[in-house]
C-alpha positions in Angstrom: 35.2 -23.4 -89.2 39.0 -23.3 -90.9 37.9 -21.2 -93.4 35.6 -18.7 -91.0 39.3 -18.4 -88.9 41.4 -17.5 -92.2 38.7 -14.8 -92.9 38.6 -13.4 -89.6 42.6 -13.3 -89.8 42.6 -11.7 -93.1 40.1 -8.9 -92.1 42.3 -8.1 -88.9 45.2 -7.4 -90.6 43.3 -5.2 -93.2 42.1 -3.4 -90.2 45.8 -3.3 -88.5 46.9 -1.9 -92.2 44.1 0.7 -91.7 45.3 2.3 -88.8 49.0 2.2 -89.9 48.4 4.1 -93.2 45.3 6.1 -92.6 43.3 3.8 -95.2 39.8 3.7 -94.1 37.9 0.5 -94.1 33.8 0.3 -94.6 32.7 0.4 -90.8 30.9 -2.5 -91.1 30.0 -5.0 -88.2 31.0 -8.3 -90.4 34.9 -6.3 -90.3 34.7 -5.1 -86.9 34.1 -8.0 -85.0 36.5 -10.4 -86.7 39.3 -7.7 -85.9 38.5 -8.3 -82.3 39.4 -12.0 -82.3 42.6 -11.4 -84.0 43.9 -8.6 -81.8 42.3 -9.3 -78.4 44.2 -10.8 -75.8 47.4 -9.3 -78.2 47.5 -5.7 -77.8 45.0 -5.0 -75.0 47.0 -7.6 -72.5 50.1 -6.7 -73.3 49.1 -2.8 -73.0 48.4 -3.7 -69.4 52.1 -6.0 -69.1 54.0 -3.5 -70.4 53.0 -0.9 -67.7 53.4 -3.3 -64.9 55.5 -1.0 -63.0 54.0 1.1 -60.4 53.2 5.1 -61.6 56.0 7.1 -60.1 53.1 9.8 -59.1 50.0 8.8 -57.7 47.2 9.9 -59.2 43.3 10.5 -58.7 40.9 8.8 -61.0 37.1 8.5 -60.8 35.8 5.6 -62.4 32.1 4.6 -63.0 31.1 1.3 -63.0 33.7 0.6 -60.3 31.6 -2.4 -59.2 31.8 -4.9 -61.7 33.0 -5.9 -65.7 35.1 -3.2 -67.3 34.9 -0.9 -64.8 35.9 -2.9 -62.0 38.8 -4.0 -63.8 40.0 -0.8 -64.4 39.8 0.3 -61.4 41.6 -2.9 -60.1 44.3 -1.8 -62.4 44.6 1.7 -61.7 44.7 1.0 -58.0 47.6 -2.1 -58.6 49.6 0.9 -60.2 49.4 2.8 -57.3 46.8 5.4 -57.9 44.0 6.8 -55.7 40.3 5.3 -57.6 37.1 7.2 -56.8 34.6 4.6 -56.7 31.2 5.5 -58.8 28.5 2.8 -57.9 25.1 3.2 -58.0 24.9 3.3 -53.9 27.1 3.4 -51.4 26.9 0.4 -49.7 27.7 -0.8 -53.7 31.2 1.4 -53.3 31.7 -0.1 -50.0 31.4 -3.5 -50.6 33.9 -3.2 -53.9 36.6 -1.2 -51.9 36.4 -4.4 -49.5 37.2 -6.4 -52.9 40.3 -4.4 -53.4 42.3 -4.3 -50.0 45.6 -2.3 -49.8 44.3 0.3 -52.2 44.1 3.8 -52.4 40.6 4.2 -52.6 37.7 7.2 -52.4 34.1 5.6 -51.4 30.8 8.1 -51.2 29.6 8.6 -47.9 25.9 10.5 -48.8 25.0 9.2 -52.4 25.4 6.9 -54.9 26.1 7.2 -58.8 22.7 5.9 -59.5 23.1 6.8 -63.6 19.3 6.5 -64.0 19.1 9.7 -62.1 20.2 13.0 -62.8 19.8 14.1 -59.4 21.4 11.2 -57.9 24.4 11.7 -59.9 24.5 16.0 -58.9 24.7 15.0 -55.5 27.2 12.3 -55.7 29.4 14.9 -58.1 29.2 17.4 -54.9 31.0 15.2 -52.8 33.5 14.2 -55.6 34.2 18.3 -55.9 35.7 18.1 -52.1 37.7 15.6 -53.2 40.4 18.1 -54.0 43.0 17.1 -57.3 41.1 14.9 -59.8 43.2 13.6 -62.8 41.3 11.6 -64.9 37.2 10.4 -65.2 37.1 7.8 -66.6 33.2 6.9 -67.8 32.7 3.1 -68.1 29.6 2.0 -67.1 26.5 1.1 -69.0 23.5 -0.9 -70.3 22.1 -2.3 -73.1 18.7 -3.8 -73.7 16.9 -1.9 -70.7 13.7 -1.9 -70.7 11.7 2.2 -70.5 11.3 3.9 -67.9 7.6 5.1 -66.5 8.3 8.6 -68.2 8.7 7.0 -71.6 12.4 7.7 -71.5 14.9 5.9 -73.1 17.4 4.7 -70.2 20.3 4.1 -72.9 21.0 7.8 -73.2 20.2 8.3 -70.0 22.3 6.1 -68.6 24.9 5.9 -71.0 25.0 9.0 -72.0 23.4 12.4 -70.3 24.4 11.0 -66.9 28.3 10.8 -67.9 27.9 14.4 -69.8 26.7 15.8 -66.3 29.7 14.1 -64.2 31.7 15.2 -67.3 30.8 18.9 -66.7 31.1 19.0 -62.8 34.3 17.6 -62.6 35.9 19.9 -65.6 37.2 22.5 -62.9 39.0 20.0 -61.2 40.3 18.5 -64.6 41.6 21.7 -66.0 43.8 22.4 -62.9 45.2 19.3 -63.0 45.3 19.0 -66.7 43.4 15.7 -66.5 41.8 13.4 -68.9 38.1 12.7 -69.8 38.0 9.1 -70.8 34.1 7.8 -72.4 33.2 4.5 -73.8 31.4 2.9 -76.8 30.7 0.0 -78.6 30.8 -1.5 -81.7 27.1 -0.9 -82.5 28.0 2.3 -83.0 28.1 1.4 -86.6 24.2 0.9 -86.3 23.6 4.5 -85.3 20.9 6.5 -87.2 22.1 9.8 -85.8 22.1 12.5 -87.6 21.9 16.3 -87.2 18.3 16.6 -87.4 17.8 14.0 -84.7 19.5 15.9 -82.2 16.7 17.5 -80.2 15.7 17.2 -76.7 12.6 14.9 -77.5 14.2 12.8 -79.7 17.2 11.8 -77.6 15.5 11.6 -74.6 12.4 9.0 -75.8 14.4 7.8 -78.6 11.1 7.7 -80.4 10.7 4.6 -83.1 14.1 3.3 -82.5 14.7 -0.1 -82.0 16.3 -1.3 -78.3 19.4 -1.9 -80.5 19.3 1.1 -82.4 18.5 3.1 -79.1 21.6 1.6 -77.6 24.2 2.5 -80.8 22.6 6.2 -80.5 23.7 6.7 -76.7 27.2 5.0 -77.9 27.6 7.3 -80.6 26.6 10.1 -78.1 29.2 9.1 -76.1 31.8 9.8 -79.1 30.8 13.3 -79.5 31.1 14.2 -75.8 34.8 13.0 -76.4 35.0 14.9 -79.5 33.2 17.9 -78.0 35.6 18.3 -75.1 38.5 17.7 -77.0 37.7 20.7 -79.0 36.2 23.0 -76.2 38.8 22.3 -73.5 42.3 22.8 -74.5 43.4 22.4 -70.7 42.6 18.4 -70.4 45.3 16.4 -72.1 43.0 13.6 -73.2 39.6 13.5 -74.2 39.0 10.3 -76.0 36.5 7.6 -76.3 37.6 3.7 -76.0 36.0 0.9 -78.1 36.9 -1.9 -75.8 35.7 -4.8 -77.8 32.6 -7.4 -76.8 33.9 -8.3 -73.7 32.0 -11.3 -71.3 30.5 -8.9 -68.9 27.2 -8.3 -67.3 26.3 -5.9 -69.9 23.8 -9.0 -71.4 21.6 -8.9 -68.2 18.4 -7.9 -69.7 19.1 -9.5 -72.9 20.7 -13.1 -71.6 19.9 -12.9 -68.2 20.6 -16.5 -68.1 23.9 -15.9 -69.2 24.4 -13.2 -67.0 23.4 -15.2 -63.7 25.5 -17.7 -65.4 28.6 -15.6 -65.1 27.8 -14.6 -61.9 28.5 -18.0 -60.2 32.1 -18.5 -62.0 35.5 -17.9 -61.6 37.6 -15.5 -63.3 39.3 -18.8 -65.0 35.9 -19.5 -65.8 34.9 -16.6 -67.3 38.2 -16.3 -69.4 37.8 -19.8 -70.8 33.9 -19.2 -71.6 34.8 -15.6 -73.2 37.6 -17.8 -75.8 34.7 -19.7 -76.6 32.6 -16.9 -77.6 35.4 -14.9 -79.5 34.8 -12.3 -76.5 37.5 -10.2 -74.1 37.6 -10.9 -70.7 37.0 -7.5 -68.5 40.6 -7.0 -67.8 41.2 -7.6 -71.3 38.7 -4.6 -72.2 39.9 -2.2 -69.5 43.4 -2.3 -71.2 42.7 0.7 -73.7 40.5 3.1 -71.0 43.7 2.4 -68.5 45.9 3.5 -71.5 44.4 6.4 -72.8 44.3 7.8 -68.8 47.6 6.9 -67.8 50.1 6.7 -70.7 51.8 9.9 -72.5 51.6 8.6 -75.5 47.5 8.6 -75.7 48.3 12.7 -75.9 47.8 12.7 -79.7 44.7 14.2 -81.9 43.2 11.0 -82.0 39.6 10.7 -80.2 38.5 7.4 -81.1 40.6 4.5 -80.3 40.3 0.6 -81.0 43.2 -1.2 -79.1 46.1 0.7 -77.2 47.9 2.9 -79.4 45.5 1.9 -82.6 43.2 4.9 -83.4 39.7 4.3 -85.1 39.7 5.3 -88.5 36.2 4.8 -89.0 34.2 6.5 -91.4 29.9 7.2 -89.8 27.7 9.6 -91.0 27.0 11.0 -87.8 30.1 12.2 -86.1 31.3 15.6 -87.2 31.9 19.2 -85.8 28.6 20.2 -86.0 27.2 17.4 -84.6 29.1 17.3 -81.5 28.7 21.1 -80.8 25.1 20.7 -81.1 25.1 17.7 -78.9 27.0 20.0 -76.5 24.1 22.5 -76.6 21.3 20.1 -77.0 22.6 18.5 -73.5 23.5 22.0 -71.7 19.7 22.7 -72.1 19.0 19.2 -70.7 21.2 19.3 -67.7 19.8 22.8 -67.1 16.8 21.5 -65.7 18.4 18.8 -62.9 
């Protein structure tokens, strides 16, 4: 065990050196995961502490997945800083219940439509309400699923929930975000290292059904698409101050509800301290630690850089993955346009 900890520390140092020097490290799960153990609780938690003062100017941010996990932690932190937060939850009732857990915060909740990401029509109706908000300074597209069963029509839920619905929201919010020189933050996962995306697989049928793909690969592909969405926005939308994708690390949240339902149920009964203790024991981050990077990308002046993919606040991800290119981002944008034209 001591040797494993030493190796984890060594790999973490290699990643830090790569971030500073720009020298690429082979993107393997064996190197990324231990690096998370080294930095967890350091850069991420420190970023929240160093930004403890309330913002001088109140901004308005949309946060998906705001009812639990990293999404709730992001909404909580932005509200604590004095910002107004638009809560995007699955139902109107869930948004109201989430607002009740944040007393005194400046919040917006939908009155007509929830943001059910497995239903593009519902997302479009939700976007109609958000469009009447007026000023919008950022969209943080946090919600996601892993291991979800296929829909009745054979569609892959990971692509629809993790990517396509968020792409729809981002596009619907662009008029507001252009006016405010706002920010769009997507969220990926270290699973993207296992994506088998290629230019040849960026077509409607393959993306929607993920035919032949194992569940983990389908999830990895959806997260790769989230990276390409940020890349496309960076290239296409110069009015945006930030278009970025966060790699928040493996966190002790409800993301395991399909693959480990008993653990997910257990976490629902645990206090924050108990979840934090479990996270430490399993080498995971807490939701609050995972929220540090998306919040930093949304609210820090230092996030205004040419980098799109980030490992931690101030630490860009210099990962060489075969599926990522300007051509892939552009092609996915065009294919997405075709899919969303049907909504």
